[in-house]
MIMI-53512 format. One record per residue (C-alpha): x, y, z; residue number from 1. Coordinates in nm, 2 decimals, always signed. Example, Ala and Ser with C-alpha at 12.3 -4.5 7.8 and 13.67 -1.06 7.14 Angstrom:
REM MIMI-53512
c1 +1.23, c2 -0.45, c3 +0.78, num 1
c1 +1.37, c2 -0.11, c3 +0.71, num 2
This chain:
REM MIMI-53512
c1 +0.00, c2 +0.00, c3 +0.00, num 1
c1 +0.13, c2 +0.34, c3 -0.09, num 2
c1 +0.18, c2 +0.60, c3 +0.19, num 3
c1 -0.10, c2 +0.81, c3 +0.04, num 4
c1 -0.33, c2 +0.51, c3 +0.04, num 5
c1 -0.23, c2 +0.42, c3 +0.39, num 6
c1 -0.29, c2 +0.77, c3 +0.52, num 7
c1 -0.64, c2 +0.77, c3 +0.35, num 8
c1 -0.72, c2 +0.44, c3 +0.52, num 9
c1 -0.61, c2 +0.58, c3 +0.86, num 10
c1 -0.82, c2 +0.89, c3 +0.82, num 11
c1 -1.12, c2 +0.67, c3 +0.71, num 12
c1 -1.07, c2 +0.45, c3 +1.02, num 13
c1 -1.05, c2 +0.75, c3 +1.26, num 14
c1 -0.70, c2 +0.66, c3 +1.37, num 15
c1 -0.56, c2 +0.98, c3 +1.22, num 16
c1 -0.80, c2 +1.19, c3 +1.43, num 17
c1 -0.74, c2 +1.30, c3 +1.79, num 18
c1 -0.54, c2 +1.12, c3 +2.06, num 19
c1 -0.31, c2 +0.95, c3 +1.81, num 20
c1 +0.01, c2 +1.11, c3 +1.95, num 21
c1 +0.15, c2 +0.89, c3 +2.23, num 22
c1 +0.39, c2 +1.17, c3 +2.33, num 23
c1 +0.29, c2 +1.40, c3 +2.62, num 24
c1 +0.39, c2 +1.77, c3 +2.57, num 25
c1 +0.53, c2 +1.71, c3 +2.22, num 26
c1 +0.50, c2 +2.08, c3 +2.14, num 27
c1 +0.69, c2 +2.16, c3 +2.45, num 28
c1 +0.42, c2 +2.40, c3 +2.58, num 29
c1 +0.43, c2 +2.29, c3 +2.95, num 30
c1 +0.73, c2 +2.38, c3 +3.16, num 31
c1 +0.63, c2 +2.36, c3 +3.53, num 32
c1 +0.99, c2 +2.34, c3 +3.66, num 33
c1 +1.14, c2 +2.63, c3 +3.47, num 34
c1 +1.50, c2 +2.65, c3 +3.36, num 35
c1 +1.74, c2 +2.40, c3 +3.51, num 36
c1 +2.10, c2 +2.50, c3 +3.53, num 37
c1 +2.41, c2 +2.29, c3 +3.60, num 38
c1 +2.24, c2 +1.96, c3 +3.52, num 39
c1 +2.32, c2 +1.63, c3 +3.36, num 40
c1 +2.04, c2 +1.42, c3 +3.51, num 41
c1 +1.72, c2 +1.62, c3 +3.54, num 42
c1 +1.37, c2 +1.69, c3 +3.42, num 43
c1 +1.34, c2 +2.02, c3 +3.25, num 44
c1 +1.03, c2 +2.08, c3 +3.02, num 45
c1 +0.76, c2 +1.85, c3 +3.13, num 46
c1 +0.79, c2 +1.47, c3 +3.05, num 47
c1 +1.13, c2 +1.51, c3 +2.89, num 48
c1 +1.42, c2 +1.42, c3 +3.11, num 49
c1 +1.79, c2 +1.40, c3 +3.05, num 50
c1 +2.02, c2 +1.13, c3 +3.19, num 51
c1 +2.39, c2 +1.08, c3 +3.14, num 52
c1 +2.74, c2 +1.01, c3 +3.27, num 53
c1 +3.05, c2 +1.21, c3 +3.20, num 54
c1 +3.19, c2 +1.56, c3 +3.24, num 55
c1 +2.91, c2 +1.73, c3 +3.03, num 56
c1 +2.68, c2 +1.98, c3 +3.20, num 57
c1 +2.38, c2 +2.16, c3 +3.06, num 58
c1 +2.14, c2 +2.45, c3 +3.10, num 59
c1 +1.80, c2 +2.29, c3 +3.02, num 60
c1 +1.53, c2 +2.53, c3 +2.92, num 61
c1 +1.21, c2 +2.60, c3 +2.72, num 62
c1 +1.31, c2 +2.81, c3 +2.42, num 63
c1 +1.12, c2 +3.02, c3 +2.18, num 64
c1 +1.35, c2 +2.92, c3 +1.90, num 65
c1 +1.12, c2 +2.71, c3 +1.67, num 66
c1 +1.09, c2 +2.60, c3 +1.31, num 67
c1 +0.92, c2 +2.87, c3 +1.11, num 68
c1 +0.56, c2 +2.83, c3 +0.99, num 69
c1 +0.49, c2 +2.50, c3 +1.18, num 70
c1 +0.26, c2 +2.62, c3 +1.45, num 71
c1 +0.51, c2 +2.57, c3 +1.74, num 72
c1 +0.58, c2 +2.83, c3 +2.00, num 73
c1 +0.84, c2 +2.65, c3 +2.21, num 74
c1 +1.12, c2 +2.40, c3 +2.19, num 75
c1 +1.33, c2 +2.21, c3 +2.44, num 76
c1 +1.69, c2 +2.35, c3 +2.45, num 77
c1 +2.00, c2 +2.18, c3 +2.58, num 78
c1 +2.28, c2 +2.43, c3 +2.60, num 79
c1 +2.62, c2 +2.27, c3 +2.68, num 80
c1 +2.79, c2 +2.47, c3 +2.96, num 81
c1 +3.06, c2 +2.21, c3 +3.05, num 82
c1 +3.20, c2 +2.01, c3 +2.76, num 83
c1 +3.31, c2 +1.64, c3 +2.75, num 84
c1 +3.56, c2 +1.63, c3 +2.46, num 85
c1 +3.74, c2 +1.32, c3 +2.60, num 86
c1 +3.47, c2 +1.06, c3 +2.61, num 87
c1 +3.53, c2 +0.76, c3 +2.84, num 88
c1 +3.39, c2 +0.42, c3 +2.75, num 89
c1 +3.09, c2 +0.45, c3 +2.98, num 90
c1 +3.00, c2 +0.81, c3 +2.90, num 91
c1 +2.66, c2 +0.88, c3 +2.75, num 92
c1 +2.39, c2 +1.14, c3 +2.73, num 93
c1 +2.02, c2 +1.09, c3 +2.65, num 94
c1 +1.71, c2 +1.30, c3 +2.62, num 95
c1 +1.42, c2 +1.07, c3 +2.72, num 96
c1 +1.05, c2 +1.04, c3 +2.73, num 97
c1 +0.92, c2 +0.76, c3 +2.95, num 98
c1 +0.59, c2 +0.57, c3 +2.92, num 99
c1 +0.37, c2 +0.38, c3 +3.16, num 100
c1 +0.31, c2 +0.03, c3 +3.04, num 101
c1 -0.06, c2 +0.04, c3 +3.08, num 102
c1 -0.08, c2 +0.32, c3 +2.82, num 103
c1 +0.07, c2 +0.11, c3 +2.55, num 104
c1 -0.13, c2 -0.21, c3 +2.55, num 105
c1 -0.28, c2 -0.13, c3 +2.21, num 106
c1 +0.07, c2 -0.17, c3 +2.06, num 107
c1 +0.01, c2 -0.55, c3 +2.09, num 108
c1 +0.37, c2 -0.61, c3 +2.18, num 109
c1 +0.44, c2 -0.98, c3 +2.25, num 110
c1 +0.21, c2 -1.09, c3 +1.97, num 111
c1 +0.24, c2 -1.15, c3 +1.60, num 112
c1 +0.02, c2 -0.84, c3 +1.55, num 113
c1 +0.27, c2 -0.60, c3 +1.72, num 114
c1 +0.22, c2 -0.26, c3 +1.57, num 115
c1 +0.48, c2 -0.05, c3 +1.39, num 116
c1 +0.55, c2 +0.30, c3 +1.54, num 117
c1 +0.64, c2 +0.61, c3 +1.35, num 118
c1 +0.81, c2 +0.90, c3 +1.53, num 119
c1 +0.85, c2 +1.25, c3 +1.38, num 120
c1 +1.02, c2 +1.55, c3 +1.53, num 121
c1 +1.19, c2 +1.88, c3 +1.45, num 122
c1 +1.55, c2 +1.90, c3 +1.55, num 123
c1 +1.83, c2 +2.16, c3 +1.54, num 124
c1 +2.19, c2 +2.14, c3 +1.66, num 125
c1 +2.52, c2 +2.30, c3 +1.63, num 126
c1 +2.66, c2 +1.95, c3 +1.57, num 127
c1 +2.61, c2 +1.79, c3 +1.22, num 128
c1 +2.64, c2 +1.43, c3 +1.14, num 129
c1 +2.49, c2 +1.10, c3 +1.25, num 130
c1 +2.26, c2 +1.10, c3 +1.55, num 131
c1 +2.07, c2 +0.81, c3 +1.70, num 132
c1 +1.71, c2 +0.79, c3 +1.81, num 133
c1 +1.61, c2 +0.47, c3 +2.00, num 134
c1 +1.30, c2 +0.31, c3 +2.15, num 135
c1 +1.34, c2 +0.07, c3 +2.44, num 136
c1 +1.11, c2 -0.21, c3 +2.55, num 137
c1 +1.20, c2 -0.20, c3 +2.92, num 138
c1 +1.03, c2 -0.53, c3 +3.02, num 139
c1 +1.22, c2 -0.72, c3 +2.75, num 140
c1 +1.55, c2 -0.53, c3 +2.80, num 141
c1 +1.56, c2 -0.48, c3 +2.42, num 142
c1 +1.63, c2 -0.17, c3 +2.21, num 143
c1 +1.56, c2 -0.06, c3 +1.85, num 144
c1 +1.80, c2 +0.21, c3 +1.73, num 145
c1 +1.80, c2 +0.41, c3 +1.41, num 146
c1 +2.02, c2 +0.68, c3 +1.27, num 147
c1 +1.92, c2 +1.02, c3 +1.13, num 148
c1 +2.16, c2 +1.29, c3 +0.99, num 149
c1 +2.17, c2 +1.65, c3 +1.08, num 150
c1 +2.30, c2 +1.80, c3 +0.76, num 151
c1 +2.33, c2 +2.17, c3 +0.84, num 152
c1 +2.44, c2 +2.33, c3 +1.17, num 153
c1 +2.19, c2 +2.55, c3 +1.36, num 154
c1 +1.91, c2 +2.47, c3 +1.11, num 155
c1 +1.58, c2 +2.32, c3 +1.18, num 156
c1 +1.50, c2 +1.99, c3 +1.00, num 157
c1 +1.22, c2 +1.74, c3 +1.03, num 158
c1 +1.30, c2 +1.37, c3 +1.10, num 159
c1 +1.06, c2 +1.08, c3 +1.04, num 160
c1 +1.16, c2 +0.73, c3 +1.15, num 161
c1 +0.95, c2 +0.41, c3 +1.16, num 162
c1 +1.02, c2 +0.12, c3 +1.40, num 163
c1 +0.89, c2 -0.24, c3 +1.37, num 164
c1 +0.69, c2 -0.38, c3 +1.66, num 165
c1 +0.83, c2 -0.63, c3 +1.91, num 166
c1 +0.66, c2 -0.97, c3 +1.89, num 167
c1 +0.82, c2 -1.17, c3 +2.17, num 168
c1 +0.75, c2 -1.01, c3 +2.50, num 169
c1 +0.45, c2 -0.80, c3 +2.61, num 170
c1 +0.46, c2 -0.47, c3 +2.78, num 171
c1 +0.35, c2 -0.51, c3 +3.14, num 172
c1 +0.01, c2 -0.36, c3 +3.20, num 173
c1 +0.06, c2 -0.14, c3 +3.50, num 174
c1 +0.17, c2 +0.21, c3 +3.59, num 175
c1 +0.54, c2 +0.14, c3 +3.60, num 176
c1 +0.80, c2 +0.21, c3 +3.33, num 177
c1 +0.74, c2 +0.00, c3 +3.02, num 178
c1 +0.89, c2 +0.19, c3 +2.73, num 179
c1 +1.11, c2 +0.49, c3 +2.64, num 180
c1 +1.22, c2 +0.70, c3 +2.35, num 181
c1 +1.58, c2 +0.81, c3 +2.37, num 182
c1 +1.77, c2 +1.07, c3 +2.17, num 183
c1 +2.14, c2 +1.01, c3 +2.20, num 184
c1 +2.38, c2 +1.31, c3 +2.23, num 185
c1 +2.70, c2 +1.13, c3 +2.31, num 186
c1 +2.80, c2 +0.76, c3 +2.34, num 187
c1 +3.12, c2 +0.61, c3 +2.47, num 188
c1 +3.24, c2 +0.28, c3 +2.33, num 189
c1 +3.03, c2 +0.08, c3 +2.58, num 190
c1 +2.73, c2 +0.20, c3 +2.37, num 191
c1 +2.88, c2 +0.27, c3 +2.03, num 192
c1 +3.17, c2 +0.02, c3 +1.99, num 193
c1 +2.96, c2 -0.23, c3 +1.79, num 194
c1 +2.75, c2 -0.21, c3 +1.47, num 195
c1 +2.42, c2 -0.03, c3 +1.43, num 196
c1 +2.16, c2 -0.27, c3 +1.30, num 197
c1 +1.89, c2 -0.03, c3 +1.18, num 198
c1 +1.53, c2 -0.11, c3 +1.29, num 199
c1 +1.64, c2 -0.43, c3 +1.46, num 200
c1 +1.54, c2 -0.53, c3 +1.81, num 201
c1 +1.86, c2 -0.63, c3 +1.99, num 202
c1 +2.01, c2 -0.63, c3 +2.34, num 203
c1 +2.38, c2 -0.57, c3 +2.28, num 204
c1 +2.48, c2 -0.24, c3 +2.45, num 205
c1 +2.76, c2 -0.16, c3 +2.20, num 206
c1 +2.52, c2 -0.16, c3 +1.91, num 207
c1 +2.28, c2 +0.09, c3 +2.06, num 208
c1 +2.44, c2 +0.42, c3 +1.94, num 209
c1 +2.71, c2 +0.32, c3 +1.69, num 210
c1 +2.80, c2 +0.62, c3 +1.48, num 211
c1 +2.66, c2 +0.88, c3 +1.72, num 212
c1 +2.85, c2 +1.22, c3 +1.70, num 213
c1 +2.95, c2 +1.40, c3 +2.02, num 214
c1 +2.71, c2 +1.69, c3 +2.07, num 215
c1 +2.87, c2 +1.78, c3 +2.41, num 216
c1 +3.23, c2 +1.83, c3 +2.29, num 217
c1 +3.21, c2 +2.21, c3 +2.30, num 218
c1 +3.03, c2 +2.47, c3 +2.51, num 219
c1 +2.93, c2 +2.63, c3 +2.18, num 220
c1 +2.70, c2 +2.34, c3 +2.11, num 221
c1 +2.32, c2 +2.34, c3 +2.16, num 222
c1 +2.05, c2 +2.08, c3 +2.09, num 223
c1 +1.68, c2 +2.18, c3 +2.03, num 224
c1 +1.37, c2 +1.96, c3 +1.97, num 225
c1 +1.00, c2 +2.02, c3 +1.92, num 226
c1 +0.70, c2 +1.88, c3 +1.74, num 227
c1 +0.75, c2 +1.53, c3 +1.87, num 228
c1 +0.49, c2 +1.28, c3 +1.77, num 229
c1 +0.48, c2 +0.90, c3 +1.81, num 230
c1 +0.19, c2 +0.71, c3 +1.65, num 231
c1 +0.09, c2 +0.37, c3 +1.54, num 232
c1 +0.16, c2 +0.28, c3 +1.18, num 233
c1 +0.42, c2 +0.35, c3 +0.91, num 234
c1 +0.29, c2 +0.70, c3 +0.82, num 235
c1 +0.37, c2 +1.03, c3 +0.99, num 236
c1 +0.03, c2 +1.22, c3 +1.00, num 237
c1 +0.01, c2 +1.59, c3 +1.06, num 238
c1 +0.12, c2 +1.70, c3 +1.41, num 239
c1 -0.16, c2 +1.68, c3 +1.66, num 240
c1 -0.17, c2 +2.02, c3 +1.83, num 241
c1 -0.35, c2 +1.99, c3 +2.17, num 242
c1 -0.47, c2 +2.27, c3 +2.40, num 243
c1 -0.24, c2 +2.39, c3 +2.67, num 244
c1 -0.50, c2 +2.27, c3 +2.93, num 245
c1 -0.51, c2 +1.92, c3 +2.80, num 246
c1 -0.12, c2 +1.90, c3 +2.79, num 247
c1 -0.10, c2 +2.05, c3 +3.14, num 248
c1 -0.34, c2 +1.79, c3 +3.28, num 249
c1 -0.15, c2 +1.51, c3 +3.13, num 250
c1 +0.18, c2 +1.64, c3 +3.27, num 251
c1 +0.03, c2 +1.69, c3 +3.62, num 252
c1 -0.02, c2 +1.31, c3 +3.65, num 253
c1 +0.36, c2 +1.30, c3 +3.69, num 254
c1 +0.45, c2 +1.64, c3 +3.83, num 255
c1 +0.26, c2 +1.94, c3 +3.97, num 256
c1 +0.30, c2 +2.24, c3 +4.20, num 257
c1 +0.07, c2 +2.38, c3 +4.47, num 258
c1 +0.08, c2 +2.73, c3 +4.61, num 259
c1 -0.15, c2 +2.80, c3 +4.90, num 260
c1 -0.21, c2 +3.17, c3 +4.84, num 261
c1 -0.26, c2 +3.21, c3 +5.22, num 262
c1 -0.34, c2 +2.88, c3 +5.39, num 263
c1 -0.62, c2 +2.88, c3 +5.64, num 264
c1 -0.71, c2 +2.55, c3 +5.81, num 265
c1 -1.04, c2 +2.39, c3 +5.75, num 266
c1 -1.02, c2 +2.24, c3 +6.10, num 267
c1 -0.80, c2 +2.30, c3 +6.40, num 268
c1 -0.78, c2 +2.19, c3 +6.77, num 269
c1 -0.59, c2 +2.31, c3 +7.08, num 270
c1 -0.40, c2 +2.03, c3 +7.25, num 271
c1 -0.16, c2 +2.09, c3 +7.54, num 272
c1 -0.13, c2 +2.46, c3 +7.44, num 273
c1 -0.05, c2 +2.38, c3 +7.07, num 274
c1 -0.29, c2 +2.47, c3 +6.79, num 275
c1 -0.30, c2 +2.22, c3 +6.50, num 276
c1 -0.44, c2 +2.32, c3 +6.17, num 277
c1 -0.54, c2 +2.06, c3 +5.91, num 278
c1 -0.63, c2 +2.11, c3 +5.54, num 279
c1 -0.68, c2 +1.85, c3 +5.27, num 280
c1 -0.62, c2 +1.96, c3 +4.91, num 281
c1 -0.71, c2 +1.75, c3 +4.60, num 282
c1 -0.47, c2 +1.74, c3 +4.31, num 283
c1 -0.58, c2 +1.87, c3 +3.98, num 284
c1 -0.56, c2 +1.52, c3 +3.84, num 285
c1 -0.49, c2 +1.18, c3 +3.99, num 286
c1 -0.12, c2 +1.13, c3 +4.00, num 287
c1 +0.05, c2 +0.82, c3 +3.87, num 288
c1 +0.16, c2 +0.71, c3 +4.22, num 289
c1 +0.21, c2 +0.85, c3 +4.56, num 290
c1 +0.43, c2 +1.15, c3 +4.49, num 291
c1 +0.74, c2 +1.28, c3 +4.66, num 292
c1 +0.65, c2 +1.61, c3 +4.82, num 293
c1 +0.90, c2 +1.90, c3 +4.85, num 294
c1 +0.83, c2 +2.23, c3 +5.02, num 295
c1 +0.99, c2 +2.49, c3 +4.79, num 296
c1 +0.89, c2 +2.80, c3 +4.98, num 297
c1 +0.70, c2 +2.91, c3 +5.29, num 298
c1 +0.62, c2 +3.23, c3 +5.48, num 299
c1 +0.39, c2 +3.33, c3 +5.77, num 300
c1 +0.16, c2 +3.62, c3 +5.80, num 301
c1 +0.23, c2 +3.90, c3 +6.05, num 302
c1 +0.19, c2 +3.81, c3 +6.42, num 303
c1 +0.25, c2 +3.44, c3 +6.35, num 304
c1 +0.45, c2 +3.37, c3 +6.66, num 305
c1 +0.65, c2 +3.05, c3 +6.67, num 306
c1 +0.48, c2 +2.89, c3 +6.37, num 307
c1 +0.65, c2 +2.56, c3 +6.29, num 308
c1 +0.71, c2 +2.42, c3 +5.94, num 309
c1 +0.41, c2 +2.22, c3 +5.82, num 310
c1 +0.42, c2 +1.84, c3 +5.79, num 311
c1 +0.28, c2 +1.69, c3 +5.47, num 312
c1 +0.12, c2 +1.36, c3 +5.39, num 313
c1 +0.04, c2 +1.29, c3 +5.02, num 314
c1 -0.11, c2 +1.01, c3 +4.82, num 315
c1 -0.21, c2 +1.00, c3 +4.46, num 316
c1 -0.54, c2 +1.19, c3 +4.48, num 317
c1 -0.48, c2 +1.46, c3 +4.75, num 318
c1 -0.25, c2 +1.58, c3 +5.02, num 319
c1 -0.29, c2 +1.70, c3 +5.38, num 320
c1 -0.10, c2 +1.99, c3 +5.54, num 321
c1 -0.07, c2 +2.01, c3 +5.93, num 322
c1 +0.07, c2 +2.32, c3 +6.09, num 323
c1 +0.11, c2 +2.40, c3 +6.46, num 324
c1 +0.22, c2 +2.68, c3 +6.68, num 325
c1 +0.27, c2 +2.72, c3 +7.05, num 326
c1 +0.07, c2 +2.98, c3 +7.23, num 327
c1 -0.28, c2 +2.85, c3 +7.19, num 328
c1 -0.39, c2 +2.99, c3 +6.86, num 329
c1 -0.34, c2 +2.89, c3 +6.49, num 330
c1 -0.22, c2 +3.13, c3 +6.23, num 331
c1 -0.24, c2 +3.13, c3 +5.85, num 332
c1 +0.06, c2 +3.05, c3 +5.64, num 333
c1 +0.18, c2 +3.08, c3 +5.27, num 334
c1 +0.36, c2 +2.78, c3 +5.13, num 335
c1 +0.44, c2 +2.61, c3 +4.80, num 336
c1 +0.50, c2 +2.24, c3 +4.73, num 337
c1 +0.61, c2 +2.03, c3 +4.43, num 338
c1 +0.48, c2 +1.68, c3 +4.39, num 339
c1 +0.68, c2 +1.43, c3 +4.19, num 340
c1 +0.54, c2 +1.10, c3 +4.06, num 341
c1 +0.77, c2 +1.07, c3 +3.76, num 342
c1 +0.84, c2 +0.72, c3 +3.63, num 343
């Protein structure tokens, strides 16, 4: 079947309509954490994390540098601030999106009907040459890597790659990590010393990123990406632009912030000359799992004598804040928390 015919069939079946993009935040519109400086292993823009080993360090930010005329307002930008020009065997750097296994059951992995996947993205880098994009089946410990070429420095180009489905092992149907997409930026010989077998599922580490150029060999280097779409089939359909609200809600399953705007307890009691205030707050959306809660800022109103830091208990639907002060009366408080349930 020709690509035009296949696209027509997809449109006729409804598959080319909404919710076909498996990527969350593919247009890089959501950036709850803000700019991250001095990082090698960190989330930056929502749902895209970096992971690596070596001397390289980045500033990771949301950028307004985008391909012209494509409808995108933002890209993810990795700016090399400390270079790694002498790459050790185990050095590597990845840009990653991770997926819950339960969201990928319709890929039919582990069966003879395993679906092909097509990824498209816009990329720009100071470093030309061969780059590797890879999908990983976490439960099987197998990877499928393919090369693409950046032909002109500091110029946006669109990349489209299709991956065959994996027929041997199913993706576990739960909320844990089942699948990833990785963009390689540098690969030591542990990951690049073999031979790239394009569009082949394999588990030899040295074959994963053979041929990958070193994007982190100079502090003049940058790497941008936007317009990321992953969909079933062998055809890249037009990018599925979603509303900011829809993307934010999807991202808040994994990470969210809460600012009190002046916390007043819904209930309180005086016990042994301490006033305890309690408030339960529901998350905007159910989180993937019980999150790790971190207080990022807090302040008390005037006349808040001896107010102690609040204690927090969180689960996947809501959280409870308890605050107490000696002296027999409770006082209001400003605070801000982040909640992290990333895979």
